[in-house]
FINU-512523 format. One line per 5 residues: number of its first residue (from 0); their letters; for each residue x, y, z of N, C-alpha, C, O. Coordinates in steps of 0.05 Angstrom, whole numbers. Last residue first. Example, Ala and Ser with C-alpha at 12.3 -4.5 7.8 and 13.67 -1.06 7.14 Angstrom:
2
1	sa	257:-45:142:273:-21:143:258:1:157:268:23:161; 264:-114:156:246:-90:156:264:-66:156:285:-66:169
REM end
This chain:
382
381	riter	-346:-748:451:-342:-776:456:-354:-784:482:-353:-807:490; -360:-704:400:-365:-710:428:-362:-740:431:-373:-756:416; -316:-671:356:-334:-693:361:-336:-699:391:-316:-699:405; -311:-614:325:-304:-624:351:-324:-646:359:-346:-640:367; -285:-604:266:-311:-613:276:-305:-627:302:-294:-650:303
376	sngea	-251:-549:236:-251:-571:254:-280:-578:262:-297:-561:265; -233:-533:173:-254:-527:193:-257:-552:210:-264:-573:201; -162:-531:163:-189:-542:156:-208:-536:179:-200:-535:202; -130:-467:167:-132:-495:173:-159:-505:164:-177:-489:159; -87:-414:162:-109:-427:148:-108:-457:154:-89:-471:147
371	trgrv	-75:-374:217:-65:-397:201:-88:-411:188:-107:-419:202; -89:-306:212:-95:-332:223:-84:-353:205:-84:-351:181; -87:-255:192:-67:-262:212:-73:-289:225:-63:-294:247; -120:-247:152:-130:-238:178:-111:-246:200:-117:-245:224; -98:-268:107:-99:-239:108:-109:-229:135:-107:-205:142
366	dsgph	-61:-324:134:-80:-312:116:-81:-282:121:-67:-272:139; 6:-351:134:-16:-337:148:-34:-325:127:-26:-317:106; 49:-372:106:28:-391:117:6:-378:131:-13:-391:139; 104:-330:126:91:-349:107:71:-367:121:75:-376:143; 117:-272:143:103:-293:158:89:-312:139:65:-310:135
361	tidrr	148:-244:104:155:-243:132:143:-266:148:157:-277:165; 123:-256:56:152:-259:58:161:-261:87:178:-277:94; 71:-244:67:78:-272:59:108:-277:61:116:-299:68; 74:-189:76:68:-207:98:76:-236:92:85:-250:109; 84:-171:24:104:-167:44:100:-185:68:119:-195:80
356	hqnlk	37:-187:-1:62:-198:-10:84:-194:11:101:-212:15; 1:-154:27:0:-183:30:26:-196:21:35:-215:34; 16:-104:7:19:-110:36:19:-140:41:34:-150:58; 2:-111:-46:29:-105:-39:34:-112:-10:55:-124:-4; -54:-119:-42:-37:-140:-53:-8:-136:-46:7:-155:-40
351	krlla	-69:-69:-21:-72:-93:-4:-55:-116:-15:-43:-131:0; -57:-35:-64:-44:-31:-38:-46:-56:-21:-26:-64:-8; -92:-55:-102:-63:-57:-107:-48:-53:-81:-28:-67:-76; -141:-43:-76:-134:-70:-83:-104:-74:-87:-92:-93:-77; -140:13:-74:-140:-2:-49:-132:-31:-54:-118:-44:-37
346	kvftg	-140:26:-129:-118:34:-112:-116:17:-86:-95:9:-78; -190:4:-144:-165:-6:-156:-141:2:-139:-123:-15:-135; -226:34:-111:-224:5:-109:-197:-5:-120:-184:-21:-107; -219:86:-131:-213:80:-103:-209:50:-99:-191:42:-84; -240:78:-182:-212:87:-178:-203:81:-150:-180:71:-146
341	iesvc	-293:65:-171:-276:45:-184:-247:52:-180:-230:35:-176; -311:113:-148:-312:88:-133:-293:67:-145:-279:53:-130; -305:149:-190:-289:152:-166:-288:127:-149:-268:120:-138; -344:127:-223:-317:128:-232:-298:131:-209:-277:118:-207; -391:136:-194:-382:108:-199:-353:107:-208:-338:89:-200
336	shdrr	-383:191:-147:-389:179:-172:-380:150:-174:-363:141:-159; -409:195:-78:-389:201:-99:-396:185:-124:-414:168:-123; -438:178:-36:-440:207:-42:-419:215:-63:-412:239:-65; -479:123:-19:-455:133:-33:-459:162:-41:-480:170:-52; -526:102:2:-508:117:20:-485:132:5:-474:151:16
331	sadqe	-553:75:-36:-569:93:-20:-551:110:-2:-560:131:9; -514:42:-57:-524:63:-74:-539:84:-57:-539:108:-63; -508:3:-16:-487:22:-21:-497:46:-37:-489:69:-31; -556:-26:-22:-550:-12:3:-529:10:-1:-531:32:10; -549:-46:-74:-572:-29:-67:-566:-13:-42:-572:11:-41
326	irkgi	-503:-77:-66:-502:-54:-84:-525:-35:-79:-522:-11:-79; -525:-117:-31:-504:-99:-22:-501:-74:-39:-497:-52:-29; -561:-142:-65:-571:-129:-41:-550:-109:-31:-557:-87:-23; -526:-163:-104:-546:-144:-111:-557:-128:-87:-560:-104:-89; -496:-200:-75:-483:-177:-86:-503:-155:-93:-498:-131:-88
321	ygily	-538:-237:-61:-520:-225:-41:-508:-199:-51:-509:-179:-37; -560:-251:-111:-576:-240:-89:-560:-225:-69:-566:-203:-61; -514:-272:-135:-528:-249:-147:-546:-235:-127:-547:-211:-126; -503:-314:-101:-484:-292:-102:-497:-267:-115:-492:-245:-107; -548:-347:-112:-542:-338:-85:-524:-313:-85:-530:-293:-72
316	wlhnr	-540:-357:-166:-564:-342:-158:-560:-331:-129:-569:-309:-123; -493:-387:-161:-492:-361:-175:-516:-344:-168:-514:-320:-164; -512:-432:-136:-493:-415:-121:-491:-387:-135:-487:-367:-121; -545:-452:-176:-557:-442:-152:-538:-424:-136:-547:-405:-124; -505:-466:-213:-525:-446:-220:-538:-434:-195:-542:-410:-193
311	hrlsa	-476:-505:-186:-462:-479:-193:-483:-458:-200:-479:-435:-192; -517:-543:-183:-505:-533:-159:-491:-506:-164:-494:-487:-149; -527:-553:-236:-548:-540:-221:-537:-529:-195:-545:-508:-186; -479:-578:-249:-487:-554:-264:-508:-538:-247:-507:-514:-245; -481:-623:-218:-460:-603:-212:-467:-577:-226:-463:-555:-214
306	aqqgc	-524:-650:-243:-526:-642:-214:-505:-620:-208:-512:-601:-194; -504:-656:-297:-529:-642:-291:-530:-632:-262:-537:-609:-257; -454:-654:-334:-457:-660:-306:-481:-644:-295:-478:-622:-285; -436:-645:-386:-461:-659:-382:-466:-668:-353:-481:-687:-348; -394:-613:-396:-388:-641:-390:-413:-657:-385:-411:-681:-380
301	ltssv	-418:-563:-402:-405:-575:-425:-399:-605:-421:-400:-621:-440; -433:-556:-348:-453:-558:-369:-442:-572:-394:-455:-589:-406; -384:-552:-322:-402:-574:-315:-424:-578:-336:-432:-601:-341; -364:-504:-347:-350:-529:-348:-368:-553:-343:-368:-573:-358; -403:-465:-333:-397:-471:-361:-384:-498:-364:-391:-514:-381
296	lglgg	-399:-467:-277:-425:-473:-291:-420:-480:-320:-431:-500:-330; -347:-451:-268:-355:-477:-260:-381:-486:-274:-384:-509:-281; -350:-398:-286:-333:-417:-300:-340:-446:-294:-340:-463:-311; -385:-378:-247:-392:-377:-275:-376:-397:-292:-387:-411:-309; -354:-384:-201:-379:-399:-204:-389:-400:-233:-399:-420:-242
291	allnr	-313:-349:-211:-306:-377:-209:-332:-394:-212:-331:-415:-225; -342:-300:-210:-328:-308:-234:-322:-338:-234:-327:-352:-254; -359:-301:-157:-379:-300:-179:-366:-309:-205:-379:-324:-220; -311:-300:-129:-329:-323:-127:-349:-324:-149:-356:-346:-159; -295:-248:-143:-279:-272:-152:-296:-297:-151:-294:-314:-169
286	ylfap	-334:-219:-117:-333:-218:-147:-316:-241:-158:-323:-252:-179; -320:-233:-66:-346:-242:-76:-347:-240:-106:-360:-256:-119; -272:-208:-57:-272:-237:-59:-298:-248:-70:-299:-270:-81; -283:-154:-51:-271:-163:-76:-274:-193:-79:-277:-203:-101; -347:-137:-22:-319:-145:-20:-309:-158:-46:-324:-172:-60
281	vgflt	-387:-83:-42:-384:-112:-44:-354:-119:-41:-338:-109:-56; -392:-29:-45:-400:-41:-20:-396:-71:-20:-402:-84:1; -370:-17:-94:-399:-13:-91:-409:-28:-66:-431:-38:-66; -320:-58:-74:-329:-43:-97:-359:-41:-97:-373:-62:-98; -271:-63:-21:-298:-66:-32:-302:-49:-57:-289:-28:-61
276	vadpa	-226:-97:19:-229:-79:-4:-256:-84:-17:-263:-107:-24; -214:-102:88:-229:-111:65:-231:-90:43:-237:-66:49; -185:-96:135:-173:-85:110:-188:-95:85:-176:-96:64; -212:-122:176:-210:-93:177:-199:-81:151:-204:-57:146; -259:-173:163:-231:-164:160:-230:-134:160:-245:-121:145
271	egvir	-309:-189:211:-301:-177:186:-272:-169:186:-262:-159:206; -307:-253:245:-311:-225:244:-301:-214:217:-286:-227:203; -304:-308:244:-281:-293:255:-285:-263:256:-268:-249:266; -330:-369:240:-339:-341:244:-317:-326:258:-311:-331:281; -297:-412:192:-304:-404:219:-314:-375:219:-308:-359:202
266	gdpgm	-279:-427:142:-307:-430:148:-316:-421:176:-339:-423:182; -228:-414:130:-232:-441:139:-261:-446:147:-267:-467:158; -229:-360:117:-224:-379:95:-228:-408:104:-232:-425:86; -284:-335:159:-256:-337:151:-253:-357:129:-272:-371:121; -341:-295:155:-330:-322:155:-301:-321:145:-295:-309:124
261	menlr	-361:-245:149:-354:-253:176:-341:-281:177:-331:-289:198; -376:-241:96:-354:-225:106:-344:-234:133:-320:-230:139; -421:-273:95:-397:-282:81:-372:-266:90:-350:-277:90; -458:-243:127:-449:-269:135:-423:-277:122:-404:-286:135; -487:-196:132:-458:-195:126:-444:-221:133:-421:-222:143
256	mtsnf	-541:-195:135:-526:-205:159:-496:-201:157:-482:-202:177; -550:-179:83:-557:-160:105:-544:-168:131:-537:-151:147; -533:-226:59:-519:-201:53:-525:-180:75:-507:-166:85; -572:-261:75:-544:-265:85:-527:-240:80:-509:-234:96; -616:-241:45:-616:-242:74:-588:-243:85:-581:-228:103
251	rgttt	-596:-250:-8:-603:-223:1:-604:-221:32:-594:-202:44; -589:-306:-8:-567:-288:-13:-572:-260:-3:-554:-248:9; -642:-322:-2:-623:-327:19:-599:-310:16:-588:-300:36; -662:-305:-53:-672:-293:-28:-653:-297:-5:-649:-279:11; -633:-340:-86:-631:-311:-89:-640:-297:-64:-627:-278:-55
246	nwrrh	-649:-390:-67:-621:-382:-66:-617:-352:-69:-601:-340:-55; -704:-389:-79:-694:-393:-51:-666:-383:-48:-659:-369:-29; -707:-383:-134:-718:-363:-117:-706:-365:-89:-699:-344:-77; -682:-432:-150:-671:-406:-158:-681:-384:-140:-665:-367:-131; -716:-469:-127:-688:-468:-117:-675:-442:-126:-659:-430:-111
241	yarkl	-762:-460:-158:-763:-456:-129:-734:-453:-118:-729:-435:-102; -744:-474:-208:-752:-447:-203:-753:-441:-174:-745:-419:-165; -738:-529:-205:-714:-512:-206:-720:-483:-200:-704:-469:-189; -778:-564:-158:-775:-551:-183:-751:-531:-183:-746:-519:-162; -790:-584:-110:-771:-600:-126:-769:-589:-154:-760:-602:-173
236	repqv	-828:-556:-86:-801:-550:-77:-780:-567:-92:-756:-565:-87; -876:-577:-104:-867:-551:-116:-838:-544:-108:-825:-528:-121; -883:-623:-71:-874:-625:-99:-864:-599:-111:-845:-600:-127; -855:-620:-5:-877:-614:-23:-867:-613:-52:-845:-604:-57; -834:-663:40:-823:-649:17:-846:-644:-3:-854:-663:-17
231	vgtvv	-839:-663:108:-854:-669:83:-843:-651:61:-844:-627:63; -786:-685:148:-800:-662:136:-814:-671:110:-802:-684:94; -778:-717:209:-779:-720:180:-796:-697:169:-817:-690:180; -729:-712:263:-756:-707:251:-754:-713:221:-733:-715:210; -691:-731:320:-698:-735:291:-726:-726:285:-745:-732:300
226	ikpty	-637:-735:358:-662:-719:356:-670:-717:327:-656:-704:311; -590:-761:352:-611:-774:368:-637:-760:366:-658:-771:372; -548:-735:329:-565:-752:311:-588:-765:326:-605:-778:313; -538:-668:346:-539:-695:356:-557:-712:337:-579:-702:330; -501:-610:355:-516:-626:335:-515:-655:345:-493:-665:352
221	lgrvg	-502:-559:403:-495:-587:397:-513:-598:375:-538:-595:376; -470:-496:420:-492:-515:418:-483:-542:410:-459:-548:411; -446:-439:455:-440:-464:442:-465:-482:442:-480:-482:462; -431:-370:448:-449:-391:457:-444:-416:441:-439:-415:417; -401:-325:433:-387:-348:445:-405:-370:455:-395:-387:470
216	ecwlr	-426:-286:406:-425:-282:435:-411:-306:449:-410:-307:473; -428:-305:355:-412:-281:359:-408:-276:389:-389:-262:397; -466:-346:362:-438:-353:357:-420:-329:363:-398:-333:374; -513:-315:369:-503:-332:391:-473:-339:387:-457:-337:405; -518:-291:319:-516:-274:343:-503:-290:366:-486:-281:380
211	llfeh	-525:-337:289:-501:-320:284:-496:-301:308:-473:-297:316; -575:-353:308:-551:-369:313:-525:-353:309:-506:-356:325; -605:-312:286:-604:-315:315:-580:-332:323:-566:-325:342; -598:-322:231:-589:-296:243:-587:-298:273:-568:-287:284; -622:-372:227:-593:-369:221:-583:-343:233:-560:-342:244
206	dergs	-675:-360:240:-660:-379:256:-630:-376:252:-615:-377:271; -692:-324:201:-690:-315:229:-674:-334:246:-660:-325:265; -703:-327:150:-676:-335:157:-670:-327:186:-647:-324:194; -756:-316:156:-749:-335:135:-720:-344:138:-713:-367:130; -745:-252:177:-764:-273:176:-760:-291:151:-760:-281:129
201	fepsf	-710:-211:189:-699:-235:177:-719:-258:176:-710:-281:175; -737:-172:215:-723:-164:191:-713:-188:175:-709:-187:151; -753:-194:263:-772:-194:241:-759:-186:214:-770:-193:193; -709:-236:298:-712:-210:285:-732:-211:262:-729:-227:244; -725:-268:359:-720:-271:330:-726:-244:317:-746:-231:323
196	lgfra	-699:-231:417:-717:-250:403:-709:-253:374:-688:-243:365; -640:-228:460:-662:-218:444:-677:-240:430:-670:-263:430; -602:-249:494:-593:-240:468:-615:-230:450:-610:-223:427; -626:-261:544:-599:-250:543:-592:-237:516:-579:-216:516; -675:-283:533:-674:-261:552:-647:-246:550:-645:-222:554
191	flsyr	-659:-324:500:-676:-302:489:-677:-278:507:-680:-255:498; -631:-357:535:-617:-345:512:-633:-321:501:-621:-301:494; -667:-380:570:-651:-357:579:-637:-343:557:-630:-320:559; -687:-426:546:-703:-401:545:-687:-376:552:-692:-355:542; -645:-463:506:-651:-455:533:-665:-428:532:-656:-410:517
186	fsana	-675:-492:447:-658:-472:460:-665:-469:490:-688:-473:498; -676:-535:390:-685:-528:417:-665:-510:431:-641:-513:427; -699:-553:325:-678:-541:342:-691:-532:369:-714:-523:370; -724:-564:273:-716:-584:293:-693:-573:309:-670:-582:307; -736:-520:245:-754:-543:241:-748:-565:261:-765:-583:265
181	tplcl	-696:-484:253:-716:-486:274:-739:-505:267:-759:-507:281; -632:-512:233:-658:-499:228:-678:-504:250:-678:-524:263; -570:-500:249:-590:-519:258:-618:-506:254:-626:-490:271; -509:-492:216:-536:-481:221:-555:-503:227:-557:-523:213; -446:-496:243:-467:-512:229:-494:-499:236:-501:-497:259
176	pndas	-392:-470:252:-418:-458:251:-438:-473:233:-446:-464:212; -345:-478:289:-358:-499:273:-387:-491:269:-405:-503:280; -330:-434:317:-309:-450:304:-320:-472:286:-305:-483:270; -377:-416:337:-364:-399:317:-342:-414:303:-336:-407:280; -410:-481:341:-401:-455:353:-390:-438:330:-392:-446:307
171	vyvpa	-429:-544:361:-434:-523:342:-427:-496:355:-437:-490:376; -401:-609:369:-407:-583:379:-411:-563:356:-399:-565:335; -433:-669:347:-411:-650:345:-420:-623:357:-444:-616:356; -446:-739:346:-453:-713:355:-428:-694:353:-406:-703:357; -451:-778:287:-435:-772:311:-442:-744:320:-445:-725:303
166	dghdl	-475:-788:239:-485:-803:262:-467:-799:287:-470:-814:306; -491:-729:198:-478:-754:205:-488:-766:231:-506:-755:243; -521:-685:188:-492:-681:191:-478:-706:201:-455:-705:210; -573:-671:153:-561:-695:164:-531:-692:165:-518:-695:144; -632:-637:135:-606:-636:149:-598:-663:159:-614:-677:171
161	lalaw	-672:-591:98:-665:-619:105:-637:-619:116:-620:-603:107; -693:-545:76:-690:-547:105:-686:-575:114:-695:-583:136; -689:-542:23:-713:-555:33:-713:-558:63:-730:-572:75; -640:-521:13:-663:-505:5:-690:-517:14:-710:-503:14; -607:-564:29:-610:-540:47:-634:-523:39:-647:-512:57
156	whdrn	-605:-603:-10:-621:-608:14:-627:-582:28:-649:-578:39; -572:-603:-54:-596:-585:-55:-614:-588:-30:-636:-577:-30; -534:-641:-48:-525:-613:-52:-548:-593:-49:-544:-570:-43; -560:-689:-48:-557:-675:-22:-546:-647:-25:-547:-632:-6; -599:-681:-109:-582:-697:-91:-578:-680:-65:-591:-660:-62
151	fwapp	-635:-680:-168:-636:-673:-140:-618:-692:-123:-622:-717:-124; -637:-697:-220:-617:-677:-213:-615:-672:-183:-595:-660:-174; -681:-731:-223:-655:-742:-225:-633:-723:-216:-612:-731:-206; -731:-712:-172:-720:-714:-199:-691:-723:-199:-678:-724:-178; -760:-756:-121:-745:-732:-129:-734:-735:-157:-730:-757:-167
146	pmewr	-826:-782:-120:-797:-787:-123:-783:-762:-132:-793:-747:-149; -869:-748:-73:-865:-759:-99:-835:-764:-102:-819:-751:-88; -866:-738:-21:-893:-741:-31:-892:-752:-60:-912:-763:-69; -817:-761:25:-823:-753:-3:-853:-758:-9:-864:-779:-3; -787:-735:75:-810:-752:72:-822:-744:45:-836:-724:42
141	plikg	-719:-728:96:-741:-723:78:-763:-744:79:-758:-768:84; -699:-706:163:-698:-725:140:-722:-722:122:-743:-714:131; -661:-673:202:-686:-667:188:-686:-684:162:-673:-675:143; -627:-685:264:-632:-692:236:-660:-683:227:-679:-684:242; -620:-631:311:-615:-658:300:-622:-661:271:-624:-641:257
136	gvfdv	-596:-588:363:-611:-594:339:-604:-621:329:-583:-632:337; -592:-545:420:-587:-570:407:-605:-573:383:-626:-561:381; -561:-496:463:-580:-504:443:-572:-530:430:-549:-537:429; -522:-493:501:-547:-477:506:-568:-482:484:-590:-471:486; -477:-537:536:-488:-526:512:-515:-512:518:-528:-519:538
131	ephed	-462:-560:584:-444:-540:573:-455:-527:548:-443:-507:538; -494:-601:598:-500:-575:610:-483:-552:599:-489:-529:603; -511:-653:571:-492:-633:561:-499:-605:573:-509:-588:558; -550:-684:593:-524:-696:589:-502:-676:582:-479:-680:587; -594:-650:590:-584:-659:616:-556:-670:615:-540:-666:633
126	feaki	-599:-643:535:-593:-619:552:-583:-628:579:-565:-615:590; -610:-696:521:-586:-683:511:-579:-658:527:-555:-653:533; -659:-706:548:-635:-722:554:-609:-708:545:-589:-708:559; -694:-671:522:-688:-667:550:-663:-682:558:-646:-672:574; -692:-694:470:-685:-666:474:-677:-661:503:-656:-650:509
121	saiwd	-712:-745:480:-685:-742:470:-675:-713:474:-652:-709:481; -765:-736:495:-746:-749:514:-717:-744:506:-700:-740:523; -785:-713:447:-785:-698:472:-764:-710:492:-748:-695:503; -776:-758:411:-766:-731:406:-764:-715:432:-742:-704:437; -791:-810:405:-775:-803:428:-764:-775:427:-744:-768:440
116	kavlv	-819:-811:357:-833:-818:381:-818:-809:407:-830:-803:427; -801:-754:316:-798:-782:324:-812:-786:351:-817:-767:366; -846:-709:283:-824:-714:301:-824:-743:309:-845:-756:310; -856:-685:220:-866:-705:238:-842:-712:256:-821:-721:247; -870:-620:192:-851:-641:201:-866:-660:220:-884:-653:234
111	dddaf	-899:-576:180:-897:-597:159:-876:-618:166:-866:-632:149; -896:-539:219:-922:-551:215:-922:-573:193:-942:-587:189; -835:-548:257:-851:-536:236:-877:-551:233:-880:-574:242; -811:-534:323:-816:-553:301:-834:-538:281:-846:-517:287; -770:-520:379:-784:-511:355:-787:-533:335:-769:-549:331
106	aiipa	-771:-519:447:-766:-536:424:-783:-527:401:-808:-527:402; -742:-489:502:-761:-484:480:-753:-501:456:-730:-499:446; -739:-497:570:-729:-506:545:-750:-502:524:-773:-510:527; -768:-480:614:-741:-469:611:-727:-478:585:-706:-468:578; -837:-461:600:-816:-481:606:-788:-469:601:-786:-450:586
101	qahal	-880:-435:580:-879:-438:609:-857:-458:617:-859:-470:639; -894:-385:529:-881:-410:538:-879:-410:568:-875:-390:581; -912:-339:507:-932:-356:521:-920:-381:533:-934:-397:546; -869:-317:483:-882:-301:503:-902:-317:519:-909:-310:542; -857:-355:444:-839:-352:467:-853:-337:490:-849:-343:513
96	gsnra	-899:-345:408:-898:-371:422:-880:-369:447:-886:-380:468; -882:-295:391:-908:-298:405:-909:-324:420:-918:-325:443; -836:-310:364:-834:-293:387:-860:-293:404:-858:-292:428; -859:-339:322:-843:-353:342:-839:-336:367:-838:-347:389; -888:-297:296:-902:-320:306:-885:-335:327:-895:-342:348
91	ysvgq	-847:-261:281:-869:-252:299:-883:-276:312:-889:-276:336; -820:-296:246:-806:-285:270:-827:-275:290:-824:-281:314; -855:-306:205:-849:-328:223:-834:-318:248:-837:-330:269; -909:-263:192:-880:-267:191:-872:-287:212:-881:-285:235; -961:-218:209:-951:-241:194:-920:-240:192:-908:-218:190
86	qeefv	-994:-205:268:-972:-196:251:-959:-219:236:-948:-237:248; -1028:-238:299:-1038:-223:276:-1016:-214:257:-1020:-214:232; -1030:-299:326:-1011:-277:322:-1019:-262:296:-1016:-273:274; -1061:-338:375:-1064:-324:349:-1045:-301:348:-1044:-284:367; -1051:-402:401:-1044:-374:403:-1048:-361:376:-1039:-373:356
81	yklnk	-1072:-458:438:-1075:-443:413:-1069:-414:418:-1079:-402:437; -1040:-514:468:-1050:-486:471:-1051:-473:443:-1032:-477:427; -1040:-575:503:-1040:-562:477:-1053:-534:480:-1074:-532:493; -1047:-605:548:-1021:-591:545:-1018:-576:518:-997:-566:512; -1094:-631:544:-1093:-607:561:-1067:-592:559:-1065:-569:568
76	ngrai	-1127:-662:502:-1099:-655:502:-1095:-628:517:-1094:-607:506; -1180:-676:495:-1168:-680:521:-1138:-674:522:-1125:-681:542; -1205:-661:450:-1201:-690:454:-1186:-696:480:-1181:-719:486; -1202:-607:448:-1227:-618:457:-1225:-648:462:-1241:-660:477; -1152:-600:424:-1155:-593:452:-1180:-606:464:-1180:-615:487
71	ysevv	-1166:-616:373:-1147:-632:388:-1148:-625:418:-1144:-643:435; -1200:-574:359:-1210:-601:359:-1192:-620:374:-1201:-639:387; -1166:-531:360:-1186:-533:381:-1199:-561:382:-1208:-570:403; -1137:-540:313:-1123:-541:339:-1144:-545:362:-1139:-561:380; -1178:-536:274:-1162:-560:277:-1149:-562:304:-1150:-583:317
66	drtsd	-1197:-484:282:-1215:-506:287:-1199:-532:290:-1206:-549:307; -1151:-455:265:-1161:-453:293:-1179:-477:300:-1176:-489:322; -1148:-469:210:-1126:-475:229:-1136:-475:258:-1131:-494:273; -1179:-464:164:-1191:-475:188:-1170:-483:209:-1175:-501:225; -1154:-402:137:-1167:-428:134:-1177:-438:161:-1183:-422:179
61	tsnnd	-1125:-358:145:-1152:-353:136:-1167:-379:132:-1190:-379:123; -1078:-341:198:-1088:-359:177:-1117:-352:170:-1132:-341:187; -1043:-314:233:-1063:-299:217:-1074:-315:194:-1077:-305:172; -1009:-357:251:-999:-332:242:-1018:-318:222:-1011:-313:199; -1019:-391:308:-1033:-386:283:-1025:-358:273:-1033:-338:285
56	vvive	-978:-431:343:-983:-403:337:-994:-400:309:-981:-405:290; -986:-478:391:-990:-474:362:-996:-444:358:-1016:-434:368; -949:-508:439:-961:-482:433:-962:-480:402:-941:-479:389; -950:-559:484:-948:-554:456:-963:-528:450:-987:-526:455; -910:-579:541:-933:-566:529:-928:-562:499:-905:-561:491
51	ysvgd	-887:-633:582:-884:-614:561:-911:-602:552:-932:-615:556; -848:-673:625:-872:-657:622:-868:-636:600:-848:-622:601; -823:-737:617:-817:-709:614:-843:-694:609:-858:-701:591; -833:-792:619:-840:-775:642:-834:-746:640:-839:-731:658; -819:-810:568:-804:-819:592:-809:-801:616:-790:-795:632
46	skqdl	-849:-799:523:-834:-777:535:-817:-785:559:-802:-768:570; -869:-818:469:-858:-834:491:-838:-816:506:-814:-817:502; -924:-779:445:-896:-783:450:-891:-804:472:-906:-806:491; -966:-750:412:-964:-779:417:-935:-787:421:-923:-799:404; -958:-698:399:-975:-704:422:-973:-733:431:-977:-740:454
41	vsela	-927:-699:354:-915:-686:378:-932:-691:403:-922:-690:425; -959:-725:317:-932:-736:323:-921:-724:349:-907:-738:364; -1005:-694:316:-1007:-722:326:-980:-733:333:-977:-747:352; -985:-646:293:-996:-647:320:-997:-675:332:-989:-680:355; -969:-662:241:-950:-651:260:-959:-653:289:-944:-660:306
36	gplmg	-1020:-679:222:-997:-697:223:-976:-688:243:-966:-704:258; -1051:-630:224:-1057:-654:241:-1034:-674:243:-1030:-685:265; -1027:-594:185:-1022:-591:214:-1029:-615:230:-1015:-621:249; -1042:-599:133:-1018:-613:141:-1014:-613:171:-1001:-631:182; -1090:-570:129:-1089:-598:119:-1065:-613:128:-1066:-638:131
31	srnyt	-1078:-520:147:-1095:-536:164:-1096:-565:155:-1102:-583:170; -1043:-479:135:-1035:-506:129:-1052:-525:146:-1042:-544:159; -1040:-422:145:-1057:-434:123:-1048:-462:115:-1046:-468:91; -985:-425:182:-1000:-406:166:-1014:-421:143:-1001:-430:125; -953:-435:246:-967:-445:222:-982:-422:209:-991:-403:221
26	sivvs	-904:-457:292:-917:-435:278:-929:-445:253:-918:-463:240; -898:-489:352:-902:-494:324:-917:-470:311:-939:-464:320; -860:-503:407:-872:-481:392:-873:-488:363:-853:-493:350; -860:-536:468:-858:-539:439:-873:-517:426:-896:-512:432; -826:-530:527:-848:-518:512:-842:-522:482:-822:-513:472
21	ieyge	-809:-574:580:-804:-566:552:-830:-553:541:-852:-562:545; -828:-579:631:-799:-579:627:-791:-570:599:-769:-560:595; -880:-547:669:-870:-559:645:-839:-558:644:-827:-539:653; -881:-528:727:-898:-548:714:-886:-562:690:-883:-586:690; -856:-462:721:-867:-484:738:-883:-503:721:-896:-495:702
16	fldts	-810:-410:719:-823:-432:705:-832:-453:725:-817:-461:743; -779:-373:744:-808:-366:741:-823:-389:729:-848:-388:728; -728:-388:743:-742:-394:768:-772:-389:765:-788:-399:781; -702:-371:698:-719:-395:694:-733:-403:721:-748:-422:721; -702:-302:687:-695:-324:704:-714:-347:700:-738:-344:698
11	gplps	-721:-260:658:-692:-264:658:-684:-288:674:-660:-295:675; -777:-262:615:-766:-264:641:-736:-270:639:-728:-284:621; -785:-213:563:-781:-241:571:-770:-242:599:-754:-225:606; -823:-170:522:-808:-175:547:-807:-204:553:-827:-219:549; -813:-160:453:-829:-172:474:-813:-177:499:-791:-188:497
6	tsnhe	-776:-139:417:-799:-123:425:-815:-134:448:-830:-119:461; -721:-135:390:-729:-149:415:-752:-133:427:-748:-116:445; -684:-143:333:-709:-132:344:-717:-148:368:-719:-173:366; -614:-127:326:-637:-146:326:-660:-133:340:-657:-115:356; -574:-92:280:-588:-92:305:-611:-112:304:-625:-113:284
1	pm	-527:-131:241:-548:-112:244:-561:-114:271:-559:-134:284; -456:-137:249:-482:-149:253:-503:-128:255:-499:-108:269
REM end
C-alpha cells in the first residue's frame, strides 16, 4: 500500500462534538447550475429529529458557486455552511470539509446527486442499528437526462458511479470488498483520526483507496438498500470515449494502489503474494488477463455482441492503464537491461510452475497463496 497523505489535524475523540449528529460534506467545482438540486434535496429532509449540518466545499470554482450557497444560507438554512478550498482536487476538498465538520458521522454526497427524503434519518438509523460497522453506503441510481444508448447496460454503471448491489444489506470488508463511492457513503469521524485523510495522490479514486486502507486494517462496513440517492447522468458520460478515458485512468490509479495484486482469486483482499513473478514490474497474471481480454473482444465482435464487445474493450483499456503505469514505475527504478529482465522472468516463471506442480500433488485444491479457492462470500445481514 502507498503511504497516505494526512496533512490536516483531526480530533481523536468524538467527545469534542456537540450539537450535530451528522455532518454532510458536498464538494463542488464549477457546477453552480447543478448545485441547487443537490442542496434542496439535502436541506429538505424528513430527518426524524436527527440534527445535521451541510458543508459545501467550493474547490476553487470560478462560477457563481459561492453566490448559490450564500443565497440558500440567506433563506434561513442555518445548518448550511460555505467553505472555500483553494487547492484543487476532490481529496483536498473533502479533507477541508472534514476539518470543518462538527458531528461524529460524516455523510458524503456529490453535487450532481439528489438524496432521498429519508436519507439523513436512514444513515443515522443504520449506524444505530449496526454499532459493529464503521461506514455505510447505499444505492446510487441513475437519473437520465437523455435515454442511454443501446450498448449501455449495468456492466458500464461503475464508470458513472452508479451502484445497486440488490435489496438485501451485506457487510463490506476485506472478505467482501464492495466499493461504496462517496457519492453516497458515510463514515464514523473517528476513522479519519485513526487511519488518515483522503490521499491527494488518488484524487478521483480517493474513496476506493481509503476503503482499501480500512479493509487492510480489518474495518467492516455495510451496504444497505435503505440509503438511496439518484445521480444525474450527464450526456457526455454516455459516450464511448468517456468510458475509454475513465477505464484507462482508473487502471493507472489502481496500479499505484497495487489493487489487483492484493486481491485473491476469489476476489477477497488477501495481500500481495510473496512469490509473485513479474516482468517489468507487472505480475504475470495481468499479461494473461490482457491476452484473455483481447480474445474475448475478438470473439464478441465477430458474434455481433455489442455490449459484451464494449465490456471487453473497456477492460482492456483498464489493463493498459494498469500495466502502463507499472512499467513506467519500473523503468524509473530498474538498473539492468530489458534482456536481463526477460531472462529473470522466464526463470522465475518456470521455477514457480514447478513448485506449484509439487504443491498440487501434495495439497490438491489449494491456490498459490495457500488458500482454498472459494466463491466470494456475501455475508447477508438478517
